[in-house]
C-alpha positions as CSV (number, residue, x, y, z in Angstrom):
1,X,-104.9,5.1,-2.1
2,X,-106.1,8.0,-4.5
3,X,-103.4,10.9,-4.1
4,X,-104.3,13.1,-7.1
5,X,-107.2,13.3,-9.3
6,X,-105.6,13.8,-12.9
7,X,-101.9,13.2,-13.4
8,X,-100.2,14.4,-16.7
9,X,-97.4,12.2,-17.7
10,X,-95.1,13.4,-20.6
11,X,-93.2,11.1,-23.1
12,X,-96.1,8.6,-23.3
13,X,-94.9,6.9,-26.3
14,X,-91.8,5.8,-24.1
15,X,-91.6,2.7,-21.7
16,X,-91.0,4.6,-18.9
17,X,-93.9,7.1,-19.0
18,X,-96.1,3.9,-19.9
19,X,-94.5,2.3,-16.8
20,X,-95.3,5.1,-14.4
21,X,-98.8,5.0,-15.8
22,X,-99.0,1.2,-15.0
23,X,-98.2,1.9,-11.3
24,X,-100.5,4.9,-11.0
25,X,-103.5,2.2,-12.1
26,X,-101.9,-0.5,-10.1
27,X,-102.1,1.6,-7.0
28,X,-105.0,3.8,-7.7
29,X,-102.6,7.0,-6.8
30,X,-104.7,8.8,-9.5
31,X,-107.9,8.7,-10.9
32,X,-107.3,9.8,-14.5
33,X,-103.9,9.5,-16.2
34,X,-103.4,11.7,-19.2
35,X,-100.3,11.4,-21.7
36,X,-98.8,13.7,-23.8
37,X,-96.3,13.5,-26.4
38,X,-94.8,15.7,-29.6
39,X,-95.9,13.1,-32.0
40,X,-99.1,10.6,-32.6
41,X,-97.5,7.3,-33.5
42,X,-98.0,5.5,-30.3
43,X,-100.5,3.2,-28.5
44,X,-101.2,6.1,-25.7
45,X,-104.7,6.0,-26.4
46,X,-104.8,2.3,-25.3
47,X,-103.0,3.1,-22.2
48,X,-103.8,6.5,-20.8
49,X,-107.4,8.1,-20.1
50,X,-106.4,10.4,-22.6
51,X,-103.5,11.8,-24.9
52,X,-102.4,15.1,-26.1
53,X,-100.0,16.2,-28.7
54,X,-97.4,19.1,-27.5
55,X,-94.7,20.8,-28.9
56,X,-91.1,19.0,-28.6
57,X,-89.2,19.7,-25.7
58,X,-86.7,22.2,-27.5
59,X,-89.5,24.2,-29.0
60,X,-90.1,27.5,-27.6
61,X,-93.9,26.6,-27.3
62,X,-93.4,23.4,-25.3
63,X,-94.3,24.7,-21.9
64,X,-97.3,26.8,-23.1
65,X,-98.4,23.8,-25.0
66,X,-97.9,21.7,-21.7
67,X,-99.9,23.8,-19.7
68,X,-102.9,24.3,-21.9
69,X,-103.0,20.2,-21.9
70,X,-103.2,20.4,-18.2
71,X,-105.6,23.1,-18.1
72,X,-107.6,21.5,-20.4
73,X,-107.9,18.2,-18.4
74,X,-107.7,20.1,-15.1
75,X,-104.5,18.0,-14.2
76,X,-103.3,18.7,-10.6
77,X,-99.8,17.2,-11.1
78,X,-97.4,17.4,-14.2
79,X,-94.5,14.6,-14.1
80,X,-92.1,15.4,-16.7
81,X,-90.4,11.9,-17.6
82,X,-88.0,12.6,-20.7
83,X,-84.5,14.0,-20.0
84,X,-84.9,17.0,-22.5
85,X,-88.3,17.9,-20.9
86,X,-86.9,17.7,-17.2
87,X,-84.1,20.1,-18.5
88,X,-86.8,22.6,-19.9
89,X,-89.0,22.3,-16.3
90,X,-85.9,22.8,-14.1
91,X,-84.2,25.6,-16.4
92,X,-87.3,28.2,-16.9
93,X,-89.7,29.4,-14.4
94,X,-92.8,28.0,-15.2
95,X,-95.0,29.4,-12.2
96,X,-96.6,31.8,-14.7
97,X,-97.4,29.1,-17.0
98,X,-98.7,26.7,-14.9
99,X,-99.9,28.5,-11.9
100,X,-100.5,26.3,-8.8
101,X,-100.1,23.0,-10.6
102,X,-97.1,21.1,-9.0
103,X,-94.5,19.5,-11.1
104,X,-92.6,16.1,-10.1
105,X,-88.8,16.6,-10.6
106,X,-85.8,16.1,-8.8
107,X,-83.9,18.5,-7.4
108,X,-82.5,20.9,-9.6
109,X,-78.6,20.1,-9.0
110,X,-79.3,16.5,-9.3
111,X,-80.6,17.5,-12.8
112,X,-77.9,19.6,-13.8
113,X,-75.3,17.3,-13.0
114,X,-76.8,14.0,-14.1
115,X,-77.8,15.5,-17.6
116,X,-73.9,16.5,-18.5
117,X,-71.5,13.5,-18.2
118,X,-68.7,15.4,-18.1
119,X,-70.3,17.4,-15.2
120,X,-71.2,13.8,-13.4
121,X,-67.4,12.9,-13.5
122,X,-66.3,16.0,-12.2
123,X,-68.6,16.1,-9.6
124,X,-67.7,13.0,-8.3
125,X,-64.0,13.9,-8.4
126,X,-64.5,16.9,-6.2
127,X,-66.4,15.0,-3.8
128,X,-64.0,12.4,-3.4
129,X,-65.9,9.7,-4.9
130,X,-64.5,7.2,-7.2
131,X,-65.2,8.2,-10.7
132,X,-63.9,7.2,-14.5
133,X,-61.2,9.4,-15.9
134,X,-63.5,11.7,-18.6
135,X,-62.1,14.1,-21.1
136,X,-63.4,16.2,-24.1
137,X,-62.7,14.4,-27.3
138,X,-61.5,17.7,-29.0
139,X,-59.2,18.5,-26.3
140,X,-56.7,15.6,-26.0
141,X,-56.0,11.6,-27.1
142,X,-57.8,9.3,-25.0
143,X,-55.7,8.8,-22.0
144,X,-55.4,5.0,-22.5
145,X,-57.0,2.4,-25.0
146,X,-59.4,0.6,-25.2
147,X,-61.9,3.3,-23.9
148,X,-65.4,4.3,-24.3
149,X,-66.6,7.2,-26.6
150,X,-69.9,8.4,-25.7
151,X,-72.1,11.8,-26.4
152,X,-71.6,14.3,-23.7
153,X,-75.3,14.7,-23.5
154,X,-78.1,11.9,-24.0
155,X,-79.2,8.7,-22.6
156,X,-80.3,4.9,-23.7
157,X,-76.4,4.5,-24.9
158,X,-77.1,6.2,-28.5
159,X,-73.6,7.0,-30.1
160,X,-71.8,4.8,-27.4
161,X,-68.5,3.0,-28.9
162,X,-65.7,1.1,-27.5
163,X,-62.4,2.3,-29.1
164,X,-59.4,0.3,-29.2
165,X,-57.4,1.6,-32.1
166,X,-55.5,4.9,-32.0
167,X,-56.1,5.9,-35.5
168,X,-59.6,5.5,-35.2
169,X,-59.3,7.6,-32.2
170,X,-57.6,10.5,-33.8
171,X,-60.1,10.6,-36.7
172,X,-63.0,10.8,-33.9
173,X,-61.4,14.1,-32.5
174,X,-62.2,15.5,-35.8
175,X,-65.6,14.1,-36.3
176,X,-66.8,14.3,-32.7
177,X,-64.7,16.9,-30.9
178,X,-67.3,17.8,-28.3
179,X,-68.3,14.1,-27.1
180,X,-66.3,12.4,-24.4
181,X,-63.3,9.8,-23.9
182,X,-64.3,8.1,-20.9
183,X,-62.2,5.0,-18.7
184,X,-63.5,1.9,-20.0
185,X,-64.5,0.2,-16.5
186,X,-63.9,-3.6,-16.1
187,X,-65.2,-6.2,-15.8
188,X,-67.9,-6.2,-17.9
189,X,-70.2,-8.6,-16.2
190,X,-70.1,-6.4,-13.1
191,X,-72.3,-3.6,-14.2
192,X,-75.1,-2.2,-11.9
193,X,-78.3,-0.2,-12.4
194,X,-79.3,1.5,-9.2
195,X,-82.2,3.3,-7.7
196,X,-81.4,5.9,-5.6
197,X,-84.1,7.8,-3.6
198,X,-83.4,10.6,-0.9
199,X,-86.7,11.9,0.9
200,X,-87.1,15.4,2.2
201,X,-86.0,14.7,5.6
202,X,-82.5,13.4,4.2
203,X,-83.4,9.3,4.3
204,X,-81.4,7.8,1.6
205,X,-83.1,4.4,0.4
206,X,-81.5,2.5,-2.5
207,X,-81.6,-0.7,-4.6
208,X,-78.8,-2.3,-6.8
209,X,-79.3,-4.8,-9.7
210,X,-76.5,-6.4,-11.5
211,X,-77.7,-6.0,-15.1
212,X,-77.6,-7.6,-18.5
213,X,-77.6,-4.8,-21.2
214,X,-79.1,-5.4,-24.6
215,X,-79.8,-2.6,-27.1
216,X,-79.1,0.5,-25.3
217,X,-81.5,-0.6,-21.9
218,X,-81.5,-3.1,-19.3
219,X,-82.9,-6.4,-20.5
220,X,-82.4,-8.3,-17.3
221,X,-81.3,-8.1,-13.6
222,X,-80.8,-9.4,-10.3
223,X,-81.1,-7.7,-6.8
224,X,-77.8,-7.2,-5.1
225,X,-77.4,-6.3,-1.3
226,X,-73.8,-5.1,-1.1
227,X,-72.6,-2.7,1.6
228,X,-70.1,-1.0,-0.5
229,X,-72.6,-0.4,-3.0
230,X,-75.3,0.9,-1.0
231,X,-72.6,3.2,1.2
232,X,-71.3,4.5,-2.4
233,X,-74.9,5.6,-3.8
234,X,-75.8,7.2,-0.3
235,X,-72.7,9.4,-0.5
236,X,-73.6,10.8,-3.9
237,X,-77.3,11.2,-2.6
238,X,-76.1,13.3,0.1
239,X,-73.3,15.3,-1.9
240,X,-76.3,16.1,-4.0
241,X,-78.3,16.9,-1.4
242,X,-80.7,15.3,-3.6
243,X,-84.5,15.3,-3.3
244,X,-86.5,12.7,-5.1
245,X,-85.4,9.9,-7.3
246,X,-82.5,9.2,-9.8
247,X,-80.9,6.3,-11.3
248,X,-77.0,5.5,-11.4
249,X,-75.3,3.2,-13.6
250,X,-72.0,1.8,-12.2
251,X,-69.3,-0.7,-12.3
252,X,-68.0,-2.9,-9.6
253,X,-64.4,-2.7,-9.9
254,X,-61.1,-3.4,-8.3
255,X,-61.2,0.1,-6.6
256,X,-64.9,-0.3,-5.5
257,X,-68.1,0.4,-7.3
258,X,-67.7,3.4,-10.0
259,X,-70.5,5.5,-11.3
260,X,-70.0,6.4,-14.9
261,X,-74.0,7.8,-15.2
262,X,-76.5,9.6,-13.1
263,X,-79.8,9.9,-14.7
264,X,-82.1,12.1,-13.0
265,X,-85.3,10.7,-14.0
266,X,-87.4,7.7,-13.3
267,X,-85.7,4.3,-14.6
268,X,-86.9,2.3,-17.3
269,X,-86.9,-0.5,-14.4
270,X,-89.3,1.4,-12.4
271,X,-92.0,-1.3,-12.6
272,X,-89.7,-4.1,-11.6
273,X,-88.3,-1.8,-8.9
274,X,-92.0,-1.2,-7.6
275,X,-92.9,-4.8,-7.4
276,X,-89.9,-5.5,-5.4
277,X,-90.6,-3.2,-3.0
278,X,-88.5,0.0,-4.2
279,X,-91.3,2.3,-4.7
280,X,-89.8,5.3,-5.6
281,X,-92.4,6.8,-8.1
282,X,-95.2,6.1,-5.1
283,X,-92.6,7.9,-2.7
284,X,-92.0,10.8,-4.7
285,X,-96.2,11.3,-5.1
286,X,-96.6,10.6,-1.1
287,X,-93.9,13.4,-0.6
288,X,-95.4,15.8,-3.2
289,X,-98.9,15.2,-1.1
290,X,-96.9,16.0,2.0
291,X,-97.2,12.3,3.5
292,X,-94.8,10.4,5.5
293,X,-93.0,7.8,3.1
294,X,-94.2,4.2,3.3
295,X,-91.3,1.8,5.2
296,X,-88.9,0.4,2.9
297,X,-87.1,-2.8,4.2
298,X,-85.0,-3.2,1.0
299,X,-85.5,-5.5,-2.2
300,X,-85.1,-9.3,-1.7
301,X,-81.5,-10.0,-2.6
302,X,-81.2,-12.6,-5.5
303,X,-84.5,-11.6,-6.9
304,X,-84.5,-11.5,-10.8
305,X,-86.1,-9.5,-13.6
306,X,-86.6,-9.7,-17.1
307,X,-87.6,-7.1,-19.5
308,X,-90.9,-8.6,-21.8
309,X,-92.8,-7.5,-24.4
310,X,-96.6,-6.7,-24.7
311,X,-98.9,-6.6,-27.8
312,X,-101.0,-3.8,-28.2
313,X,-103.4,-3.6,-31.1
314,X,-105.4,-0.5,-32.6
315,X,-108.4,-1.9,-34.0
316,X,-109.7,-0.5,-37.8
317,X,-112.4,2.1,-37.5
318,X,-114.9,-0.7,-39.2
319,X,-113.0,-3.6,-37.9
320,X,-114.3,-6.5,-35.5
321,X,-113.8,-5.8,-31.8
322,X,-110.9,-7.0,-30.3
323,X,-109.9,-8.1,-26.6
324,X,-109.5,-4.8,-23.8
325,X,-105.5,-3.8,-24.3
326,X,-106.4,-1.8,-21.1
327,X,-107.2,-5.1,-19.2
328,X,-103.8,-6.6,-20.4
329,X,-102.1,-3.3,-19.3
330,X,-103.4,-3.0,-16.1
331,X,-103.0,-6.8,-15.0
C-alpha cells in the first residue's frame, strides 16, 4: 500500500538506509525513494531512484542541504538514519527549514538518552531497572576487572575494548579520559539485539534475538521468546515514554536481562525483523499517516537469520551492459 509519494532517506551509503529503502520497495509504501549522503563513494544510484550530496551532520549547513534536496525532489517524508543526523534533527528546530514536510524520528527523550551511553546507564538506574555499572574513565579507576572500555558516544563497536590489566587501565585514564568504564556482563554467549516499538496509543511491541556479533555488528541471530526479556523491554519503553522504534542491546545475566545500549534508530537487522513479522519501519510509516497499526502476532521463536553479502556493479561509461542491480536489490 502506497503511503508516501517520495521518501528521502539519509546516510544512503550505510546498510541501515539501504535496508529501509529495500523495505519501501518490497511493500510499495513509497512511489520514489531518494537517498542522501555526505560523499559519493557508494552504490546509491543503483539502489535508489536518485541520490543527492548533502553536508556532513556536524556541518552548520547540514539541515539546509537536506531541505534543499527534499524540495528539489518534492519529498513528503524525511527519514534521518544515522545517529549524528538524528541528533541534529532533534536538537534544532527544523520547521522553518522544512516547512510542513514531516520527519520520522523516535521521541526526543529516547534520542537524548540513547545517544549518550552514560545517560543510558543513569536512566536505567533511576528507573530501578537492571543496569551495568558505568563510570567516566578520567574520574576513577574501573570498579572491577575485567571490564569494558567504550566511547561515551558513537556506535558499531568502534573503540570498544575489553580491559583486564590494571596498568593498562591506568594508562587509558590519561589517553581516553572522556570515555567510559562499563561492567563486563556475562556470559558472552547470552547477548541479544532487541527491537522495541511503542505506538502513539501506548502499545509496546518487542522482538528479541540472541545474536552472533562480528566486526561490530550482528552477523546472525535466533529469535527468542522470553517473558523476562519482554517485560524488561516493555518497562524501558514505558519509562522512556517512547514513541517509535529503538534497538536495545542487552545480555541475559544471572540477575536477569541487563541493557548496555539503547540505539535510538532503526536497527541494522531491520530487514530481517521485517521478514519475520516485526515490521517496526512500516508501523512508523503507518502512524506517520495517522493510520492504525497492522496487528503483530510475535516473531516465530527459533527462527534464524544471517547477514549475507550482495555484489553491486557500476558499469564503465562505455562498457558492456550488465544485469540489473535494481532487480537483484528488489528481489
